[in-house]
C-alpha positions in Angstrom: -202.6 -141.8 107.7 -199.0 -141.9 108.9 -197.8 -140.3 111.9 -195.4 -137.1 111.1 -192.5 -136.8 113.4 -190.3 -133.7 114.1 -188.0 -132.3 116.5 -188.1 -129.5 118.5 -184.6 -127.6 119.2 -185.0 -124.9 121.7 -182.3 -121.6 121.6 -179.9 -121.1 124.1 -180.9 -117.9 126.1 -178.9 -115.5 125.2 -178.5 -115.8 121.5 -179.4 -117.5 118.6 -178.0 -120.6 117.7 -176.4 -120.7 113.8 -174.7 -123.3 111.4 -171.1 -122.9 112.6 -172.6 -124.1 116.8 -170.9 -127.5 117.5 -172.8 -129.4 120.4 -171.2 -131.8 122.6 -171.0 -133.4 125.4 -168.7 -130.7 126.7 -170.2 -127.6 125.1 -173.5 -128.8 125.9 -174.6 -126.7 128.7 -174.3 -123.4 127.0 -176.9 -124.3 125.1 -179.4 -125.0 127.5 -182.6 -122.9 127.5 -183.6 -120.4 130.5 -185.3 -122.9 133.3 -189.1 -122.9 132.6 -188.6 -122.6 128.9 -188.3 -126.1 127.7 -191.8 -126.3 130.0 -193.3 -124.2 128.9 -192.6 -125.2 125.1 -193.3 -128.7 125.7 -196.9 -127.9 127.3 -197.7 -125.3 124.1 -197.5 -128.3 121.7 -198.9 -130.8 124.0 -201.8 -128.6 124.4 -202.2 -128.0 120.4 -202.3 -131.7 119.9 -199.1 -133.0 119.7 -197.8 -136.0 121.6 -194.2 -135.1 122.9 -191.8 -137.8 123.1 -187.9 -138.0 124.5 -187.5 -134.3 126.5 -183.6 -133.4 126.6 -181.5 -130.6 127.6 -182.5 -128.6 124.3 -184.9 -130.5 122.5 -187.6 -133.0 122.4 -189.5 -134.8 119.4 -193.4 -134.2 118.3 -195.8 -136.1 116.9 -199.3 -135.9 115.0 -201.7 -136.7 112.4 -200.3 -134.5 109.4 -203.3 -132.3 109.6 -202.3 -131.2 113.2 -199.2 -130.4 111.5 -201.0 -128.3 108.6 -203.1 -126.3 111.1 -200.0 -124.9 113.1 -196.8 -125.0 109.9 -199.2 -124.8 106.5 -197.7 -128.2 105.7 -196.6 -131.7 106.9 -193.9 -132.4 104.5 -190.5 -130.5 105.9 -187.5 -130.7 106.6 -187.8 -127.8 108.1 -191.3 -126.1 109.9 -192.1 -122.4 109.0 -192.3 -120.6 112.5 -194.3 -117.8 111.6 -197.7 -119.3 112.8 -196.9 -120.1 116.1 -197.3 -117.6 118.9 -195.0 -114.9 119.3 -194.3 -116.2 123.1 -193.6 -119.7 121.6 -191.7 -118.6 118.3 -188.5 -116.6 119.9 -188.0 -119.4 122.1 -187.2 -122.2 119.0 -184.2 -122.7 116.8 -186.1 -125.1 114.8 -188.6 -127.7 114.4 -187.3 -130.4 111.6 -188.7 -133.5 110.3 -187.4 -135.9 112.1 -185.1 -138.9 110.2 -186.5 -142.4 110.9 -185.3 -145.6 110.2 -185.9 -147.7 107.4 -186.9 -150.8 109.2 -189.5 -152.0 112.2 -193.3 -152.2 111.8 -194.6 -151.9 108.5 -191.0 -151.9 106.9 -189.8 -154.9 105.8 
C-alpha cells in the first residue's frame, strides 16, 4: 500500500487565509500562527498516527497509510481534505490540509 502525503497549513492568529493572500519571505511574519499553535497541531497529528515532517513557520507535511487518512478525513483521495472530522480545537487552527504534489521521479518511478 502506498503512503499518502499531505501538507497541513495553519491560519494566521488574527484571520483566515484567503485566495488573495500572497505569502513571500517579506510577508511571512504576518501569517505565522500564535506561539504554541504549530506544536499543538503537530503533536495532535502525531498522536493520530501520522508521520510529521518538514515543519516550517506555517505548515508541515503528514504521511500515513490511506486507512489513517480515511479514519479522519473520510477518504485518502484529496486534493483538499474535509476538516469537519477533526476536533474543533485543532480544526480552528487549520487553513487547509491538501494532498502533496509529489514528483514523478525517485524510487519506484523510473
